[in-house]
C-alpha atoms as a printed R data frame, in Angstrom:
    type eleno elety resid chain resno       x       y       z
1   ATOM     1    CA   MET     A     1  -3.077  19.505 -46.180
2   ATOM     2    CA   ASN     A     2  -5.532  18.578 -43.427
3   ATOM     3    CA   THR     A     3  -5.143  19.780 -39.840
4   ATOM     4    CA   HIS     A     4  -5.717  17.380 -36.950
5   ATOM     5    CA   TRP     A     5  -7.938  19.067 -34.336
6   ATOM     6    CA   LYS     A     6  -5.516  18.149 -31.536
7   ATOM     7    CA   LYS     A     7  -2.860  20.368 -33.174
8   ATOM     8    CA   LEU     A     8  -5.007  23.302 -32.117
9   ATOM     9    CA   THR     A     9  -5.391  22.276 -28.447
10  ATOM    10    CA   ASN     A    10  -1.684  22.419 -27.527
11  ATOM    11    CA   PRO     A    11   0.254  23.452 -30.635
12  ATOM    12    CA   ASN     A    12   3.475  24.324 -28.787
13  ATOM    13    CA   TYR     A    13   4.387  20.730 -27.881
14  ATOM    14    CA   LEU     A    14   5.058  17.574 -29.858
15  ATOM    15    CA   GLY     A    15   2.095  15.193 -30.062
16  ATOM    16    CA   SER     A    16   1.007  12.063 -31.923
17  ATOM    17    CA   TRP     A    17  -0.652  14.329 -34.504
18  ATOM    18    CA   ASP     A    18   2.836  15.540 -35.529
19  ATOM    19    CA   PHE     A    19   3.744  12.059 -36.809
20  ATOM    20    CA   MET     A    20   2.770  10.372 -40.046
21  ATOM    21    CA   PRO     A    21   1.453   6.787 -39.680
22  ATOM    22    CA   GLY     A    22   4.404   4.515 -38.882
23  ATOM    23    CA   GLU     A    23   6.861   7.418 -38.539
24  ATOM    24    CA   LYS     A    24   9.617   7.397 -35.959
25  ATOM    25    CA   LYS     A    25  11.704  10.468 -35.085
26  ATOM    26    CA   THR     A    26  15.208  10.204 -33.684
27  ATOM    27    CA   LEU     A    27  16.158  13.417 -31.898
28  ATOM    28    CA   THR     A    28  18.949  14.805 -29.715
29  ATOM    29    CA   ILE     A    29  17.994  16.195 -26.323
30  ATOM    30    CA   ASP     A    30  19.245  19.748 -25.803
31  ATOM    31    CA   GLN     A    31  17.876  20.240 -22.309
32  ATOM    32    CA   VAL     A    32  15.147  19.035 -19.974
33  ATOM    33    CA   THR     A    33  13.270  21.510 -17.792
34  ATOM    34    CA   GLN     A    34  10.204  21.765 -15.608
35  ATOM    35    CA   GLU     A    35   7.562  24.201 -16.818
36  ATOM    36    CA   GLU     A    36   4.063  25.296 -16.034
37  ATOM    37    CA   VAL     A    37   1.536  24.600 -18.801
38  ATOM    38    CA   ILE     A    38  -2.196  24.973 -19.156
39  ATOM    39    CA   ASP     A    39  -3.987  21.649 -18.727
40  ATOM    40    CA   VAL     A    40  -6.752  21.712 -21.346
41  ATOM    41    CA   GLN     A    41  -8.348  18.620 -19.767
42  ATOM    42    CA   GLN     A    42  -8.692  20.347 -16.377
43  ATOM    43    CA   ASN     A    43 -10.557  23.526 -17.393
44  ATOM    44    CA   SER     A    44  -7.372  25.439 -18.229
45  ATOM    45    CA   ALA     A    45  -5.795  24.870 -14.808
46  ATOM    46    CA   LYS     A    46  -2.015  25.149 -14.752
47  ATOM    47    CA   LYS     A    47   0.240  22.222 -13.915
48  ATOM    48    CA   GLU     A    48   3.974  21.541 -13.724
49  ATOM    49    CA   VAL     A    49   5.378  19.209 -16.399
50  ATOM    50    CA   VAL     A    50   8.778  17.945 -17.510
51  ATOM    51    CA   VAL     A    51   9.705  19.191 -20.994
52  ATOM    52    CA   ALA     A    52  12.476  18.009 -23.331
53  ATOM    53    CA   TYR     A    53  13.868  20.473 -25.875
54  ATOM    54    CA   PHE     A    54  15.746  19.162 -28.893
55  ATOM    55    CA   LYS     A    55  18.821  20.336 -30.793
56  ATOM    56    CA   GLU     A    56  17.231  19.707 -34.190
57  ATOM    57    CA   LYS     A    57  15.796  22.896 -35.708
58  ATOM    58    CA   GLY     A    58  12.047  23.204 -36.130
59  ATOM    59    CA   VAL     A    59  11.167  20.385 -33.725
60  ATOM    60    CA   LYS     A    60   8.699  21.260 -30.992
61  ATOM    61    CA   PRO     A    61   9.536  20.315 -27.397
62  ATOM    62    CA   LEU     A    62   8.050  17.151 -25.899
63  ATOM    63    CA   ILE     A    63   6.216  16.978 -22.583
64  ATOM    64    CA   LEU     A    64   7.724  13.928 -20.878
65  ATOM    65    CA   ASN     A    65   5.376  11.778 -18.837
66  ATOM    66    CA   LYS     A    66   6.707   9.332 -16.229
67  ATOM    67    CA   THR     A    67   6.801   6.453 -18.726
68  ATOM    68    CA   ASN     A    68   9.019   8.390 -21.116
69  ATOM    69    CA   CYS     A    69  11.247   9.734 -18.311
70  ATOM    70    CA   LYS     A    70  11.756   6.163 -17.080
71  ATOM    71    CA   ALA     A    71  12.610   5.058 -20.624
72  ATOM    72    CA   ILE     A    72  15.340   7.725 -20.917
73  ATOM    73    CA   GLN     A    73  16.629   6.786 -17.457
74  ATOM    74    CA   ASN     A    74  16.753   3.101 -18.465
75  ATOM    75    CA   ILE     A    75  18.448   3.794 -21.799
76  ATOM    76    CA   TYR     A    76  21.187   6.013 -20.395
77  ATOM    77    CA   LYS     A    77  21.405   4.576 -16.861
78  ATOM    78    CA   THR     A    78  20.931   7.918 -15.112
79  ATOM    79    CA   PRO     A    79  17.939   9.586 -13.489
80  ATOM    80    CA   TYR     A    80  19.584  13.036 -13.706
81  ATOM    81    CA   ILE     A    81  18.056  15.270 -16.374
82  ATOM    82    CA   GLN     A    82  21.264  17.293 -16.722
83  ATOM    83    CA   GLU     A    83  23.002  14.133 -17.957
84  ATOM    84    CA   TRP     A    84  20.356  13.626 -20.677
85  ATOM    85    CA   SER     A    85  21.613  16.638 -22.639
86  ATOM    86    CA   GLY     A    86  23.196  15.499 -25.906
87  ATOM    87    CA   LYS     A    87  21.592  12.048 -25.713
88  ATOM    88    CA   ARG     A    88  19.648  10.724 -28.700
89  ATOM    89    CA   ILE     A    89  16.201   9.167 -28.357
90  ATOM    90    CA   SER     A    90  13.738   7.683 -30.825
91  ATOM    91    CA   ILE     A    91  10.065   8.563 -30.487
92  ATOM    92    CA   HIS     A    92   7.107   6.821 -32.101
93  ATOM    93    CA   ILE     A    93   3.360   6.434 -31.631
94  ATOM    94    CA   GLU     A    94   1.936   3.513 -29.723
95  ATOM    95    CA   LYS     A    95  -1.632   2.631 -28.868
96  ATOM    96    CA   VAL     A    96  -2.021   2.608 -25.092
97  ATOM    97    CA   LYS     A    97  -4.967   2.064 -22.799
98  ATOM    98    CA   ALA     A    98  -6.024   5.384 -21.296
99  ATOM    99    CA   PHE     A    99  -9.342   6.395 -19.801
100 ATOM   100    CA   GLY     A   100 -10.805   2.975 -20.642
101 ATOM   101    CA   LYS     A   101  -9.987   3.040 -24.363
102 ATOM   102    CA   LEU     A   102  -7.068   2.872 -26.784
103 ATOM   103    CA   GLU     A   103  -5.372   6.208 -27.471
104 ATOM   104    CA   ASP     A   104  -2.350   7.287 -29.507
105 ATOM   105    CA   ALA     A   105   0.593   8.148 -27.256
106 ATOM   106    CA   LEU     A   106   4.155   9.201 -27.927
107 ATOM   107    CA   ARG     A   107   6.592   6.673 -26.546
108 ATOM   108    CA   ILE     A   108  10.346   6.642 -26.410
109 ATOM   109    CA   VAL     A   109  11.781   3.445 -27.865
110 ATOM   110    CA   ASN     A   110  13.472   1.741 -24.917
111 ATOM   111    CA   GLU     A   111  16.832   1.330 -26.710
112 ATOM   112    CA   ARG     A   112  19.580   3.719 -27.752
113 ATOM   113    CA   PRO     A   113  19.007   4.742 -31.375
114 ATOM   114    CA   GLY     A   114  22.378   3.286 -32.408
115 ATOM   115    CA   ASP     A   115  21.510  -0.022 -30.739
116 ATOM   116    CA   ILE     A   116  18.128  -0.563 -32.359
117 ATOM   117    CA   SER     A   117  17.767  -3.957 -33.994
118 ATOM   118    CA   PRO     A   118  16.189  -4.336 -37.470
119 ATOM   119    CA   VAL     A   119  12.979  -5.596 -35.837
120 ATOM   120    CA   THR     A   120  12.492  -2.528 -33.628
121 ATOM   121    CA   GLN     A   121  13.415  -0.129 -36.432
122 ATOM   122    CA   THR     A   122   9.868  -0.682 -37.621
123 ATOM   123    CA   ALA     A   123   8.503   0.736 -34.339
124 ATOM   124    CA   GLY     A   124   5.284   2.594 -34.981
125 ATOM   125    CA   GLN     A   125   4.299   0.121 -37.717
126 ATOM   126    CA   MET     A   126   0.986  -1.650 -37.130
127 ATOM   127    CA   PHE     A   127   1.461  -5.305 -36.186
128 ATOM   128    CA   ILE     A   128  -1.504  -7.700 -36.204
129 ATOM   129    CA   CYS     A   129  -1.752 -10.796 -34.016
130 ATOM   130    CA   GLU     A   130  -1.858 -13.970 -36.124
131 ATOM   131    CA   LYS     A   131  -4.223 -15.636 -33.657
132 ATOM   132    CA   CYS     A   132  -6.859 -13.013 -32.731
133 ATOM   133    CA   ASN     A   133  -6.285 -10.552 -35.639
134 ATOM   134    CA   LYS     A   134  -6.154  -7.591 -33.244
135 ATOM   135    CA   PRO     A   135  -3.412  -4.917 -33.260
136 ATOM   136    CA   ILE     A   136  -0.360  -5.775 -31.173
137 ATOM   137    CA   ILE     A   137   0.075  -2.973 -28.656
138 ATOM   138    CA   GLY     A   138   3.233  -2.129 -26.741
139 ATOM   139    CA   ASP     A   139   3.302  -1.511 -23.034
140 ATOM   140    CA   THR     A   140   5.638   0.239 -20.605
141 ATOM   141    CA   LYS     A   141   8.153  -2.611 -20.838
142 ATOM   142    CA   PHE     A   142   8.174  -3.550 -24.549
143 ATOM   143    CA   THR     A   143   7.384  -1.854 -27.853
144 ATOM   144    CA   ALA     A   144   4.950  -3.613 -30.185
145 ATOM   145    CA   ALA     A   145   7.907  -4.543 -32.416
146 ATOM   146    CA   LYS     A   146   9.748  -6.134 -29.480
147 ATOM   147    CA   ILE     A   147   6.631  -8.140 -28.544
148 ATOM   148    CA   VAL     A   148   6.469  -9.414 -32.145
149 ATOM   149    CA   ALA     A   149  10.164 -10.345 -32.110
150 ATOM   150    CA   LEU     A   150   9.841 -12.223 -28.820
151 ATOM   151    CA   SER     A   151   6.678 -14.076 -29.849
152 ATOM   152    CA   GLN     A   152   8.252 -15.110 -33.153
153 ATOM   153    CA   GLU     A   153  11.330 -16.319 -31.305
154 ATOM   154    CA   GLN     A   154   9.363 -18.238 -28.650
155 ATOM   155    CA   PHE     A   155   6.382 -19.506 -30.633
156 ATOM   156    CA   GLY     A   156   7.210 -19.038 -34.323
157 ATOM   157    CA   GLU     A   157   4.251 -16.692 -34.837
158 ATOM   158    CA   GLN     A   158   3.361 -13.033 -34.417
159 ATOM   159    CA   LEU     A   159   1.237 -12.874 -31.241
160 ATOM   160    CA   CYS     A   160  -0.128 -10.110 -29.005
161 ATOM   161    CA   LEU     A   161   0.647 -10.269 -25.271
162 ATOM   162    CA   SER     A   162  -2.690 -11.887 -24.448
163 ATOM   163    CA   CYS     A   163  -2.403 -14.617 -27.100
164 ATOM   164    CA   GLY     A   164   1.269 -15.118 -26.187
165 ATOM   165    CA   LYS     A   165   0.267 -15.768 -22.565
166 ATOM   166    CA   GLU     A   166  -2.422 -18.233 -23.727
167 ATOM   167    CA   LYS     A   167   0.107 -20.013 -25.972
168 ATOM   168    CA   ARG     A   168   2.629 -20.224 -23.117
169 ATOM   169    CA   LYS     A   169  -0.082 -21.699 -20.823
170 ATOM   170    CA   GLU     A   170  -1.067 -24.233 -23.523
171 ATOM   171    CA   LEU     A   171   2.564 -25.325 -23.867
172 ATOM   172    CA   GLU     A   172   2.952 -25.599 -20.080
173 ATOM   173    CA   ASP     A   173  -0.252 -27.685 -19.859
174 ATOM   174    CA   VAL     A   174   1.009 -30.048 -22.578
175 ATOM   175    CA   THR     A   175   4.349 -30.401 -20.798
176 ATOM   176    CA   THR     A   176   2.583 -31.100 -17.469
177 ATOM   177    CA   GLU     A   177   0.342 -33.760 -19.103
178 ATOM   178    CA   GLN     A   178   3.367 -35.516 -20.619
179 ATOM   179    CA   GLU     A   179   5.036 -35.834 -17.221
């Protein structure tokens, strides 16, 4: 088995390298704490981070960034970390823009695991835009799967956000011309 180099930089916490392509993990939060960790990007300086520990055995804890904290808050309608204990979340990899390029990031699916529709159960799967042939990438508001579902519902095709906006503008222009 091959070892991803990032596994060696911070092996104590869950990262995108711990997922197989297209894999999604549904886990139960045991507790959320604040801890000091070494920031490998800042010359080993220490920084305070929010960390989620899980009830499932053998699963590494996850450092929660603001995006993922907001997702848990939105899902369970509480900003209080003590109330997140026992709650289930689904985590998958999404391509996000960071430092001027696309990077793999762990994202919490913005729905309760029991409430996930068949379309978003494929979260983490690679979706390709039917217009520009580029990967469809989720953002802080919608997963890639949700973007696909909405574009299929609105336009009858699988479109990325950019092409969806263009399509919406085209339809608005046609409607304006007909008036």
